mmCIF file of the C-alpha atoms, coordinates in Angstrom:
data_MODEL
# 
_entry.id   MODEL 
# 
loop_
_atom_site.group_PDB 
_atom_site.id 
_atom_site.type_symbol 
_atom_site.label_atom_id 
_atom_site.label_alt_id 
_atom_site.label_comp_id 
_atom_site.label_asym_id 
_atom_site.label_entity_id 
_atom_site.label_seq_id 
_atom_site.pdbx_PDB_ins_code 
_atom_site.Cartn_x 
_atom_site.Cartn_y 
_atom_site.Cartn_z 
_atom_site.occupancy 
_atom_site.B_iso_or_equiv 
_atom_site.pdbx_formal_charge 
_atom_site.auth_seq_id 
_atom_site.auth_comp_id 
_atom_site.auth_asym_id 
_atom_site.auth_atom_id 
_atom_site.pdbx_PDB_model_num 
ATOM 1   C CA . MET A 1 1   ? -26.988 -19.068 -7.082  1.00 0.00 ? 1   MET A CA 1 
ATOM 2   C CA . THR A 1 2   ? -26.160 -15.532 -5.995  1.00 0.00 ? 2   THR A CA 1 
ATOM 3   C CA . ASP A 1 3   ? -28.440 -12.799 -4.715  1.00 0.00 ? 3   ASP A CA 1 
ATOM 4   C CA . GLN A 1 4   ? -27.460 -9.843  -6.876  1.00 0.00 ? 4   GLN A CA 1 
ATOM 5   C CA . ASN A 1 5   ? -28.109 -7.302  -4.116  1.00 0.00 ? 5   ASN A CA 1 
ATOM 6   C CA . THR A 1 6   ? -25.977 -8.825  -1.356  1.00 0.00 ? 6   THR A CA 1 
ATOM 7   C CA . HIS A 1 7   ? -22.800 -10.782 -0.779  1.00 0.00 ? 7   HIS A CA 1 
ATOM 8   C CA . THR A 1 8   ? -24.853 -13.812 0.239   1.00 0.00 ? 8   THR A CA 1 
ATOM 9   C CA . THR A 1 9   ? -24.791 -16.779 -2.066  1.00 0.00 ? 9   THR A CA 1 
ATOM 10  C CA . THR A 1 10  ? -28.163 -18.458 -2.328  1.00 0.00 ? 10  THR A CA 1 
ATOM 11  C CA . ILE A 1 11  ? -27.603 -22.214 -2.317  1.00 0.00 ? 11  ILE A CA 1 
ATOM 12  C CA . PRO A 1 12  ? -30.817 -24.029 -3.298  1.00 0.00 ? 12  PRO A CA 1 
ATOM 13  C CA . GLU A 1 13  ? -32.151 -26.365 -0.640  1.00 0.00 ? 13  GLU A CA 1 
ATOM 14  C CA . MET A 1 14  ? -31.515 -29.442 -2.758  1.00 0.00 ? 14  MET A CA 1 
ATOM 15  C CA . LEU A 1 15  ? -27.767 -28.807 -2.654  1.00 0.00 ? 15  LEU A CA 1 
ATOM 16  C CA . THR A 1 16  ? -25.943 -30.364 0.263   1.00 0.00 ? 16  THR A CA 1 
ATOM 17  C CA . ALA A 1 17  ? -22.887 -28.711 1.778   1.00 0.00 ? 17  ALA A CA 1 
ATOM 18  C CA . ASP A 1 18  ? -20.554 -31.116 -0.047  1.00 0.00 ? 18  ASP A CA 1 
ATOM 19  C CA . ASP A 1 19  ? -22.239 -30.707 -3.456  1.00 0.00 ? 19  ASP A CA 1 
ATOM 20  C CA . PRO A 1 20  ? -19.703 -29.359 -5.991  1.00 0.00 ? 20  PRO A CA 1 
ATOM 21  C CA . ARG A 1 21  ? -22.207 -26.728 -7.061  1.00 0.00 ? 21  ARG A CA 1 
ATOM 22  C CA . ALA A 1 22  ? -22.381 -25.434 -3.499  1.00 0.00 ? 22  ALA A CA 1 
ATOM 23  C CA . HIS A 1 23  ? -18.606 -24.932 -3.595  1.00 0.00 ? 23  HIS A CA 1 
ATOM 24  C CA . VAL A 1 24  ? -18.972 -22.974 -6.836  1.00 0.00 ? 24  VAL A CA 1 
ATOM 25  C CA . ALA A 1 25  ? -21.594 -20.785 -5.181  1.00 0.00 ? 25  ALA A CA 1 
ATOM 26  C CA . SER A 1 26  ? -19.317 -20.180 -2.208  1.00 0.00 ? 26  SER A CA 1 
ATOM 27  C CA . ALA A 1 27  ? -16.354 -19.296 -4.434  1.00 0.00 ? 27  ALA A CA 1 
ATOM 28  C CA . VAL A 1 28  ? -18.547 -16.848 -6.347  1.00 0.00 ? 28  VAL A CA 1 
ATOM 29  C CA . THR A 1 29  ? -19.566 -15.177 -3.096  1.00 0.00 ? 29  THR A CA 1 
ATOM 30  C CA . THR A 1 30  ? -15.914 -14.700 -2.106  1.00 0.00 ? 30  THR A CA 1 
ATOM 31  C CA . ALA A 1 31  ? -14.954 -13.469 -5.555  1.00 0.00 ? 31  ALA A CA 1 
ATOM 32  C CA . ARG A 1 32  ? -17.854 -11.061 -5.810  1.00 0.00 ? 32  ARG A CA 1 
ATOM 33  C CA . ALA A 1 33  ? -17.145 -9.518  -2.417  1.00 0.00 ? 33  ALA A CA 1 
ATOM 34  C CA . ALA A 1 34  ? -13.526 -8.889  -3.422  1.00 0.00 ? 34  ALA A CA 1 
ATOM 35  C CA . VAL A 1 35  ? -14.520 -7.419  -6.782  1.00 0.00 ? 35  VAL A CA 1 
ATOM 36  C CA . GLU A 1 36  ? -17.231 -5.217  -5.280  1.00 0.00 ? 36  GLU A CA 1 
ATOM 37  C CA . ALA A 1 37  ? -14.663 -3.730  -2.894  1.00 0.00 ? 37  ALA A CA 1 
ATOM 38  C CA . LEU A 1 38  ? -12.458 -2.493  -5.747  1.00 0.00 ? 38  LEU A CA 1 
ATOM 39  C CA . THR A 1 39  ? -12.060 1.201   -6.401  1.00 0.00 ? 39  THR A CA 1 
ATOM 40  C CA . PRO A 1 40  ? -11.186 2.694   -9.814  1.00 0.00 ? 40  PRO A CA 1 
ATOM 41  C CA . ASP A 1 41  ? -7.669  3.589   -8.705  1.00 0.00 ? 41  ASP A CA 1 
ATOM 42  C CA . GLN A 1 42  ? -7.018  -0.129  -8.127  1.00 0.00 ? 42  GLN A CA 1 
ATOM 43  C CA . TYR A 1 43  ? -8.059  -1.431  -11.544 1.00 0.00 ? 43  TYR A CA 1 
ATOM 44  C CA . ASP A 1 44  ? -4.581  -1.038  -13.064 1.00 0.00 ? 44  ASP A CA 1 
ATOM 45  C CA . LEU A 1 45  ? -2.618  -2.424  -10.121 1.00 0.00 ? 45  LEU A CA 1 
ATOM 46  C CA . PRO A 1 46  ? -0.302  -5.343  -10.984 1.00 0.00 ? 46  PRO A CA 1 
ATOM 47  C CA . THR A 1 47  ? -1.042  -8.867  -9.749  1.00 0.00 ? 47  THR A CA 1 
ATOM 48  C CA . THR A 1 48  ? 0.865   -12.123 -9.339  1.00 0.00 ? 48  THR A CA 1 
ATOM 49  C CA . CYS A 1 49  ? -0.845  -13.435 -12.489 1.00 0.00 ? 49  CYS A CA 1 
ATOM 50  C CA . GLY A 1 50  ? 1.743   -12.452 -15.075 1.00 0.00 ? 50  GLY A CA 1 
ATOM 51  C CA . PRO A 1 51  ? 0.897   -9.238  -16.925 1.00 0.00 ? 51  PRO A CA 1 
ATOM 52  C CA . MET A 1 52  ? -2.734  -9.194  -15.770 1.00 0.00 ? 52  MET A CA 1 
ATOM 53  C CA . THR A 1 53  ? -3.918  -6.235  -13.716 1.00 0.00 ? 53  THR A CA 1 
ATOM 54  C CA . VAL A 1 54  ? -6.589  -6.268  -11.026 1.00 0.00 ? 54  VAL A CA 1 
ATOM 55  C CA . GLY A 1 55  ? -9.156  -5.155  -13.605 1.00 0.00 ? 55  GLY A CA 1 
ATOM 56  C CA . ASP A 1 56  ? -8.002  -7.818  -16.041 1.00 0.00 ? 56  ASP A CA 1 
ATOM 57  C CA . LEU A 1 57  ? -8.508  -10.494 -13.394 1.00 0.00 ? 57  LEU A CA 1 
ATOM 58  C CA . ALA A 1 58  ? -11.955 -9.202  -12.470 1.00 0.00 ? 58  ALA A CA 1 
ATOM 59  C CA . GLU A 1 59  ? -12.964 -9.464  -16.128 1.00 0.00 ? 59  GLU A CA 1 
ATOM 60  C CA . HIS A 1 60  ? -11.312 -12.877 -16.351 1.00 0.00 ? 60  HIS A CA 1 
ATOM 61  C CA . LEU A 1 61  ? -13.454 -14.150 -13.475 1.00 0.00 ? 61  LEU A CA 1 
ATOM 62  C CA . VAL A 1 62  ? -16.590 -13.200 -15.403 1.00 0.00 ? 62  VAL A CA 1 
ATOM 63  C CA . MET A 1 63  ? -15.290 -15.000 -18.477 1.00 0.00 ? 63  MET A CA 1 
ATOM 64  C CA . ALA A 1 64  ? -14.425 -18.105 -16.433 1.00 0.00 ? 64  ALA A CA 1 
ATOM 65  C CA . LEU A 1 65  ? -17.944 -18.353 -15.010 1.00 0.00 ? 65  LEU A CA 1 
ATOM 66  C CA . ARG A 1 66  ? -19.516 -17.842 -18.422 1.00 0.00 ? 66  ARG A CA 1 
ATOM 67  C CA . ASN A 1 67  ? -17.347 -20.615 -19.809 1.00 0.00 ? 67  ASN A CA 1 
ATOM 68  C CA . LEU A 1 68  ? -18.271 -22.898 -16.930 1.00 0.00 ? 68  LEU A CA 1 
ATOM 69  C CA . ALA A 1 69  ? -21.933 -22.386 -17.824 1.00 0.00 ? 69  ALA A CA 1 
ATOM 70  C CA . LEU A 1 70  ? -21.159 -23.280 -21.427 1.00 0.00 ? 70  LEU A CA 1 
ATOM 71  C CA . ALA A 1 71  ? -19.316 -26.403 -20.286 1.00 0.00 ? 71  ALA A CA 1 
ATOM 72  C CA . GLY A 1 72  ? -22.366 -27.454 -18.300 1.00 0.00 ? 72  GLY A CA 1 
ATOM 73  C CA . ARG A 1 73  ? -24.536 -27.032 -21.383 1.00 0.00 ? 73  ARG A CA 1 
ATOM 74  C CA . GLY A 1 74  ? -22.130 -29.135 -23.433 1.00 0.00 ? 74  GLY A CA 1 
ATOM 75  C CA . GLU A 1 75  ? -21.105 -26.267 -25.688 1.00 0.00 ? 75  GLU A CA 1 
ATOM 76  C CA . PRO A 1 76  ? -17.807 -27.054 -27.479 1.00 0.00 ? 76  PRO A CA 1 
ATOM 77  C CA . PRO A 1 77  ? -14.844 -25.012 -26.231 1.00 0.00 ? 77  PRO A CA 1 
ATOM 78  C CA . SER A 1 78  ? -14.309 -23.640 -29.738 1.00 0.00 ? 78  SER A CA 1 
ATOM 79  C CA . ASN A 1 79  ? -17.451 -21.548 -29.139 1.00 0.00 ? 79  ASN A CA 1 
ATOM 80  C CA . TRP A 1 80  ? -16.339 -20.202 -25.760 1.00 0.00 ? 80  TRP A CA 1 
ATOM 81  C CA . PRO A 1 81  ? -15.436 -16.510 -25.343 1.00 0.00 ? 81  PRO A CA 1 
ATOM 82  C CA . HIS A 1 82  ? -11.830 -15.517 -24.677 1.00 0.00 ? 82  HIS A CA 1 
ATOM 83  C CA . ASP A 1 83  ? -12.728 -12.488 -22.590 1.00 0.00 ? 83  ASP A CA 1 
ATOM 84  C CA . ALA A 1 84  ? -15.623 -10.557 -21.054 1.00 0.00 ? 84  ALA A CA 1 
ATOM 85  C CA . SER A 1 85  ? -14.801 -7.246  -22.686 1.00 0.00 ? 85  SER A CA 1 
ATOM 86  C CA . ASP A 1 86  ? -18.499 -6.424  -23.027 1.00 0.00 ? 86  ASP A CA 1 
ATOM 87  C CA . VAL A 1 87  ? -18.585 -5.768  -19.258 1.00 0.00 ? 87  VAL A CA 1 
ATOM 88  C CA . PRO A 1 88  ? -17.721 -2.130  -18.466 1.00 0.00 ? 88  PRO A CA 1 
ATOM 89  C CA . ALA A 1 89  ? -14.989 -1.489  -15.908 1.00 0.00 ? 89  ALA A CA 1 
ATOM 90  C CA . GLY A 1 90  ? -16.471 -1.508  -12.437 1.00 0.00 ? 90  GLY A CA 1 
ATOM 91  C CA . GLU A 1 91  ? -19.491 -3.586  -13.476 1.00 0.00 ? 91  GLU A CA 1 
ATOM 92  C CA . TRP A 1 92  ? -17.807 -6.933  -12.927 1.00 0.00 ? 92  TRP A CA 1 
ATOM 93  C CA . ALA A 1 93  ? -19.651 -7.819  -9.697  1.00 0.00 ? 93  ALA A CA 1 
ATOM 94  C CA . PRO A 1 94  ? -23.183 -7.847  -11.181 1.00 0.00 ? 94  PRO A CA 1 
ATOM 95  C CA . ALA A 1 95  ? -21.798 -9.650  -14.232 1.00 0.00 ? 95  ALA A CA 1 
ATOM 96  C CA . LEU A 1 96  ? -20.416 -12.325 -11.899 1.00 0.00 ? 96  LEU A CA 1 
ATOM 97  C CA . ALA A 1 97  ? -23.832 -12.684 -10.288 1.00 0.00 ? 97  ALA A CA 1 
ATOM 98  C CA . SER A 1 98  ? -25.488 -13.056 -13.686 1.00 0.00 ? 98  SER A CA 1 
ATOM 99  C CA . ALA A 1 99  ? -22.937 -15.612 -14.859 1.00 0.00 ? 99  ALA A CA 1 
ATOM 100 C CA . ALA A 1 100 ? -23.348 -17.548 -11.609 1.00 0.00 ? 100 ALA A CA 1 
ATOM 101 C CA . GLY A 1 101 ? -27.050 -17.849 -12.346 1.00 0.00 ? 101 GLY A CA 1 
ATOM 102 C CA . GLU A 1 102 ? -26.195 -19.285 -15.757 1.00 0.00 ? 102 GLU A CA 1 
ATOM 103 C CA . VAL A 1 103 ? -23.889 -21.824 -14.110 1.00 0.00 ? 103 VAL A CA 1 
ATOM 104 C CA . HIS A 1 104 ? -26.604 -22.930 -11.712 1.00 0.00 ? 104 HIS A CA 1 
ATOM 105 C CA . ALA A 1 105 ? -29.076 -23.382 -14.571 1.00 0.00 ? 105 ALA A CA 1 
ATOM 106 C CA . ALA A 1 106 ? -26.571 -25.340 -16.684 1.00 0.00 ? 106 ALA A CA 1 
ATOM 107 C CA . TRP A 1 107 ? -25.252 -27.785 -14.085 1.00 0.00 ? 107 TRP A CA 1 
ATOM 108 C CA . GLY A 1 108 ? -27.996 -30.205 -13.088 1.00 0.00 ? 108 GLY A CA 1 
ATOM 109 C CA . GLU A 1 109 ? -27.517 -33.380 -11.053 1.00 0.00 ? 109 GLU A CA 1 
ATOM 110 C CA . GLU A 1 110 ? -27.001 -35.406 -14.222 1.00 0.00 ? 110 GLU A CA 1 
ATOM 111 C CA . THR A 1 111 ? -23.944 -33.349 -15.191 1.00 0.00 ? 111 THR A CA 1 
ATOM 112 C CA . LEU A 1 112 ? -21.854 -34.076 -12.103 1.00 0.00 ? 112 LEU A CA 1 
ATOM 113 C CA . ASP A 1 113 ? -20.438 -37.371 -13.356 1.00 0.00 ? 113 ASP A CA 1 
ATOM 114 C CA . ARG A 1 114 ? -20.976 -36.779 -17.058 1.00 0.00 ? 114 ARG A CA 1 
ATOM 115 C CA . PRO A 1 115 ? -17.810 -36.593 -19.184 1.00 0.00 ? 115 PRO A CA 1 
ATOM 116 C CA . THR A 1 116 ? -17.405 -32.899 -19.889 1.00 0.00 ? 116 THR A CA 1 
ATOM 117 C CA . ILE A 1 117 ? -15.158 -31.370 -22.536 1.00 0.00 ? 117 ILE A CA 1 
ATOM 118 C CA . VAL A 1 118 ? -12.988 -28.389 -21.617 1.00 0.00 ? 118 VAL A CA 1 
ATOM 119 C CA . PRO A 1 119 ? -10.113 -26.864 -23.614 1.00 0.00 ? 119 PRO A CA 1 
ATOM 120 C CA . TRP A 1 120 ? -7.526  -29.115 -21.917 1.00 0.00 ? 120 TRP A CA 1 
ATOM 121 C CA . GLY A 1 121 ? -9.364  -32.446 -22.129 1.00 0.00 ? 121 GLY A CA 1 
ATOM 122 C CA . GLU A 1 122 ? -12.424 -34.411 -21.050 1.00 0.00 ? 122 GLU A CA 1 
ATOM 123 C CA . PHE A 1 123 ? -13.164 -35.009 -17.361 1.00 0.00 ? 123 PHE A CA 1 
ATOM 124 C CA . PRO A 1 124 ? -16.068 -35.880 -15.049 1.00 0.00 ? 124 PRO A CA 1 
ATOM 125 C CA . GLY A 1 125 ? -18.309 -32.908 -14.394 1.00 0.00 ? 125 GLY A CA 1 
ATOM 126 C CA . ARG A 1 126 ? -17.474 -32.610 -10.705 1.00 0.00 ? 126 ARG A CA 1 
ATOM 127 C CA . GLU A 1 127 ? -13.760 -32.423 -11.509 1.00 0.00 ? 127 GLU A CA 1 
ATOM 128 C CA . VAL A 1 128 ? -14.435 -29.673 -14.052 1.00 0.00 ? 128 VAL A CA 1 
ATOM 129 C CA . LEU A 1 129 ? -16.414 -27.788 -11.412 1.00 0.00 ? 129 LEU A CA 1 
ATOM 130 C CA . GLY A 1 130 ? -13.484 -28.229 -9.029  1.00 0.00 ? 130 GLY A CA 1 
ATOM 131 C CA . THR A 1 131 ? -10.991 -26.775 -11.478 1.00 0.00 ? 131 THR A CA 1 
ATOM 132 C CA . TYR A 1 132 ? -13.170 -23.703 -11.874 1.00 0.00 ? 132 TYR A CA 1 
ATOM 133 C CA . VAL A 1 133 ? -13.558 -23.333 -8.114  1.00 0.00 ? 133 VAL A CA 1 
ATOM 134 C CA . ASN A 1 134 ? -9.768  -23.425 -8.035  1.00 0.00 ? 134 ASN A CA 1 
ATOM 135 C CA . GLU A 1 135 ? -9.573  -20.719 -10.691 1.00 0.00 ? 135 GLU A CA 1 
ATOM 136 C CA . LEU A 1 136 ? -12.111 -18.515 -8.929  1.00 0.00 ? 136 LEU A CA 1 
ATOM 137 C CA . LEU A 1 137 ? -10.387 -18.795 -5.571  1.00 0.00 ? 137 LEU A CA 1 
ATOM 138 C CA . VAL A 1 138 ? -6.816  -18.342 -6.807  1.00 0.00 ? 138 VAL A CA 1 
ATOM 139 C CA . HIS A 1 139 ? -7.660  -15.273 -8.879  1.00 0.00 ? 139 HIS A CA 1 
ATOM 140 C CA . THR A 1 140 ? -9.693  -13.869 -5.999  1.00 0.00 ? 140 THR A CA 1 
ATOM 141 C CA . TRP A 1 141 ? -6.641  -14.353 -3.776  1.00 0.00 ? 141 TRP A CA 1 
ATOM 142 C CA . GLU A 1 142 ? -4.541  -12.473 -6.336  1.00 0.00 ? 142 GLU A CA 1 
ATOM 143 C CA . ILE A 1 143 ? -7.023  -9.589  -6.453  1.00 0.00 ? 143 ILE A CA 1 
ATOM 144 C CA . ALA A 1 144 ? -7.160  -9.506  -2.651  1.00 0.00 ? 144 ALA A CA 1 
ATOM 145 C CA . ARG A 1 145 ? -3.394  -9.567  -2.314  1.00 0.00 ? 145 ARG A CA 1 
ATOM 146 C CA . ALA A 1 146 ? -2.961  -6.744  -4.827  1.00 0.00 ? 146 ALA A CA 1 
ATOM 147 C CA . THR A 1 147 ? -5.537  -4.554  -3.094  1.00 0.00 ? 147 THR A CA 1 
ATOM 148 C CA . GLY A 1 148 ? -4.911  -5.315  0.583   1.00 0.00 ? 148 GLY A CA 1 
ATOM 149 C CA . GLN A 1 149 ? -8.098  -7.302  1.169   1.00 0.00 ? 149 GLN A CA 1 
ATOM 150 C CA . ASP A 1 150 ? -8.436  -10.218 3.605   1.00 0.00 ? 150 ASP A CA 1 
ATOM 151 C CA . PRO A 1 151 ? -11.311 -12.429 2.413   1.00 0.00 ? 151 PRO A CA 1 
ATOM 152 C CA . ASP A 1 152 ? -13.066 -14.917 4.657   1.00 0.00 ? 152 ASP A CA 1 
ATOM 153 C CA . TRP A 1 153 ? -12.127 -18.116 2.837   1.00 0.00 ? 153 TRP A CA 1 
ATOM 154 C CA . ASP A 1 154 ? -14.554 -21.037 2.849   1.00 0.00 ? 154 ASP A CA 1 
ATOM 155 C CA . GLU A 1 155 ? -12.397 -23.981 3.958   1.00 0.00 ? 155 GLU A CA 1 
ATOM 156 C CA . ALA A 1 156 ? -14.693 -26.539 2.295   1.00 0.00 ? 156 ALA A CA 1 
ATOM 157 C CA . ALA A 1 157 ? -14.515 -24.768 -1.065  1.00 0.00 ? 157 ALA A CA 1 
ATOM 158 C CA . VAL A 1 158 ? -10.734 -24.389 -0.745  1.00 0.00 ? 158 VAL A CA 1 
ATOM 159 C CA . GLY A 1 159 ? -10.436 -28.095 0.046   1.00 0.00 ? 159 GLY A CA 1 
ATOM 160 C CA . PHE A 1 160 ? -12.540 -29.034 -2.974  1.00 0.00 ? 160 PHE A CA 1 
ATOM 161 C CA . ALA A 1 161 ? -10.404 -26.831 -5.207  1.00 0.00 ? 161 ALA A CA 1 
ATOM 162 C CA . ASP A 1 162 ? -7.258  -28.373 -3.739  1.00 0.00 ? 162 ASP A CA 1 
ATOM 163 C CA . TRP A 1 163 ? -8.528  -31.861 -4.570  1.00 0.00 ? 163 TRP A CA 1 
ATOM 164 C CA . ALA A 1 164 ? -9.364  -30.861 -8.146  1.00 0.00 ? 164 ALA A CA 1 
ATOM 165 C CA . ILE A 1 165 ? -6.086  -29.115 -8.928  1.00 0.00 ? 165 ILE A CA 1 
ATOM 166 C CA . HIS A 1 166 ? -4.125  -32.074 -7.569  1.00 0.00 ? 166 HIS A CA 1 
ATOM 167 C CA . GLU A 1 167 ? -6.151  -34.337 -9.871  1.00 0.00 ? 167 GLU A CA 1 
ATOM 168 C CA . GLN A 1 168 ? -5.286  -32.083 -12.803 1.00 0.00 ? 168 GLN A CA 1 
ATOM 169 C CA . LEU A 1 169 ? -1.694  -31.344 -11.771 1.00 0.00 ? 169 LEU A CA 1 
ATOM 170 C CA . PRO A 1 170 ? -0.446  -34.221 -9.620  1.00 0.00 ? 170 PRO A CA 1 
ATOM 171 C CA . MET A 1 171 ? 3.221   -33.298 -9.962  1.00 0.00 ? 171 MET A CA 1 
ATOM 172 C CA . ALA A 1 172 ? 4.942   -30.290 -8.414  1.00 0.00 ? 172 ALA A CA 1 
ATOM 173 C CA . ASP A 1 173 ? 7.237   -29.717 -11.400 1.00 0.00 ? 173 ASP A CA 1 
ATOM 174 C CA . ARG A 1 174 ? 5.174   -29.295 -14.588 1.00 0.00 ? 174 ARG A CA 1 
ATOM 175 C CA . THR A 1 175 ? 8.088   -28.540 -16.921 1.00 0.00 ? 175 THR A CA 1 
ATOM 176 C CA . GLU A 1 176 ? 7.961   -31.859 -18.779 1.00 0.00 ? 176 GLU A CA 1 
ATOM 177 C CA . MET A 1 177 ? 4.168   -31.680 -19.133 1.00 0.00 ? 177 MET A CA 1 
ATOM 178 C CA . TRP A 1 178 ? 4.298   -28.232 -20.726 1.00 0.00 ? 178 TRP A CA 1 
ATOM 179 C CA . ASN A 1 179 ? 7.152   -29.257 -23.013 1.00 0.00 ? 179 ASN A CA 1 
ATOM 180 C CA . VAL A 1 180 ? 4.984   -32.078 -24.359 1.00 0.00 ? 180 VAL A CA 1 
ATOM 181 C CA . PHE A 1 181 ? 2.076   -29.688 -24.909 1.00 0.00 ? 181 PHE A CA 1 
ATOM 182 C CA . ARG A 1 182 ? 4.333   -27.199 -26.646 1.00 0.00 ? 182 ARG A CA 1 
ATOM 183 C CA . GLU A 1 183 ? 5.721   -29.843 -29.017 1.00 0.00 ? 183 GLU A CA 1 
ATOM 184 C CA . GLN A 1 184 ? 2.200   -30.838 -30.073 1.00 0.00 ? 184 GLN A CA 1 
ATOM 185 C CA . LEU A 1 185 ? 1.207   -27.309 -31.093 1.00 0.00 ? 185 LEU A CA 1 
ATOM 186 C CA . PRO A 1 186 ? 1.218   -26.318 -34.760 1.00 0.00 ? 186 PRO A CA 1 
ATOM 187 C CA . PRO A 1 187 ? 4.162   -24.106 -35.770 1.00 0.00 ? 187 PRO A CA 1 
ATOM 188 C CA . GLY A 1 188 ? 3.712   -20.466 -34.868 1.00 0.00 ? 188 GLY A CA 1 
ATOM 189 C CA . VAL A 1 189 ? 1.025   -21.001 -32.249 1.00 0.00 ? 189 VAL A CA 1 
ATOM 190 C CA . PRO A 1 190 ? 1.962   -18.966 -29.140 1.00 0.00 ? 190 PRO A CA 1 
ATOM 191 C CA . TRP A 1 191 ? 2.234   -20.753 -25.812 1.00 0.00 ? 191 TRP A CA 1 
ATOM 192 C CA . THR A 1 192 ? 2.612   -19.618 -22.216 1.00 0.00 ? 192 THR A CA 1 
ATOM 193 C CA . ASP A 1 193 ? 2.805   -22.176 -19.416 1.00 0.00 ? 193 ASP A CA 1 
ATOM 194 C CA . PRO A 1 194 ? -0.494  -21.811 -17.517 1.00 0.00 ? 194 PRO A CA 1 
ATOM 195 C CA . PHE A 1 195 ? 0.995   -22.937 -14.193 1.00 0.00 ? 195 PHE A CA 1 
ATOM 196 C CA . GLY A 1 196 ? 4.520   -22.636 -12.888 1.00 0.00 ? 196 GLY A CA 1 
ATOM 197 C CA . PRO A 1 197 ? 6.071   -25.210 -10.578 1.00 0.00 ? 197 PRO A CA 1 
ATOM 198 C CA . ALA A 1 198 ? 4.415   -25.620 -7.196  1.00 0.00 ? 198 ALA A CA 1 
ATOM 199 C CA . VAL A 1 199 ? 5.875   -23.453 -4.451  1.00 0.00 ? 199 VAL A CA 1 
ATOM 200 C CA . GLU A 1 200 ? 6.912   -24.990 -1.141  1.00 0.00 ? 200 GLU A CA 1 
ATOM 201 C CA . VAL A 1 201 ? 5.071   -23.725 1.930   1.00 0.00 ? 201 VAL A CA 1 
ATOM 202 C CA . PRO A 1 202 ? 5.546   -24.508 5.638   1.00 0.00 ? 202 PRO A CA 1 
ATOM 203 C CA . ASP A 1 203 ? 3.536   -27.306 7.223   1.00 0.00 ? 203 ASP A CA 1 
ATOM 204 C CA . ASP A 1 204 ? 1.428   -24.818 9.161   1.00 0.00 ? 204 ASP A CA 1 
ATOM 205 C CA . ALA A 1 205 ? 0.442   -22.808 6.086   1.00 0.00 ? 205 ALA A CA 1 
ATOM 206 C CA . GLU A 1 206 ? -3.236  -21.935 5.781   1.00 0.00 ? 206 GLU A CA 1 
ATOM 207 C CA . ALA A 1 207 ? -5.366  -23.897 3.317   1.00 0.00 ? 207 ALA A CA 1 
ATOM 208 C CA . ILE A 1 208 ? -5.649  -20.994 0.864   1.00 0.00 ? 208 ILE A CA 1 
ATOM 209 C CA . GLU A 1 209 ? -1.861  -20.553 0.976   1.00 0.00 ? 209 GLU A CA 1 
ATOM 210 C CA . ARG A 1 210 ? -1.346  -24.233 0.153   1.00 0.00 ? 210 ARG A CA 1 
ATOM 211 C CA . LEU A 1 211 ? -3.814  -23.922 -2.698  1.00 0.00 ? 211 LEU A CA 1 
ATOM 212 C CA . VAL A 1 212 ? -2.208  -20.897 -4.333  1.00 0.00 ? 212 VAL A CA 1 
ATOM 213 C CA . ALA A 1 213 ? 1.235   -22.432 -3.804  1.00 0.00 ? 213 ALA A CA 1 
ATOM 214 C CA . TRP A 1 214 ? 0.233   -25.565 -5.719  1.00 0.00 ? 214 TRP A CA 1 
ATOM 215 C CA . ASN A 1 215 ? -0.952  -23.210 -8.467  1.00 0.00 ? 215 ASN A CA 1 
ATOM 216 C CA . GLY A 1 216 ? 2.570   -21.813 -8.681  1.00 0.00 ? 216 GLY A CA 1 
ATOM 217 C CA . ARG A 1 217 ? 2.007   -18.615 -6.706  1.00 0.00 ? 217 ARG A CA 1 
ATOM 218 C CA . THR A 1 218 ? 4.102   -17.542 -3.738  1.00 0.00 ? 218 THR A CA 1 
ATOM 219 C CA . PRO A 1 219 ? 1.834   -16.835 -0.735  1.00 0.00 ? 219 PRO A CA 1 
# 
């Protein structure tokens, strides 16, 4: 999926431009370019993602791709890693490339409409891919914002992510949804709302700004 020596994502010829896996490849390219541009003095910078630093988010992107590969292989979420702490600081870009290769190998044509289990439910494969494209792009935006980068966003990938996150979170105010989740948890289990309420943006906002706003970030 990704050439490990360049920023270019290699999309196999059998993938059309609107194939969900092509959007994953594009999001990986954008994420990897942003991560490769990081310098050690930026690793501890704060981000808009709660307490997570730039370095934390770079590691989180690796974990997300690894988990997406596991989802494609039908591995139960209980076996998924919760971090990518095995990746040394500053080595996140090649780890992203490696994980992207695992994703490509795991997600064949037959998986796109297959019911796929993720920690928050069971959904068609293409919708799962879309939620991970959303995660890749939003966290890349957060890294870029924290470090003064201006990525070249792929409008098609952003649009696919926007579709997926609206399928997953159709309402702007998620308070009631999270309250229900919280009430279903066993006593003592910690909980942090994964998405805040959607943020309003002007009608002429760019596509990436609309996407991060629906994810509860202020562009």
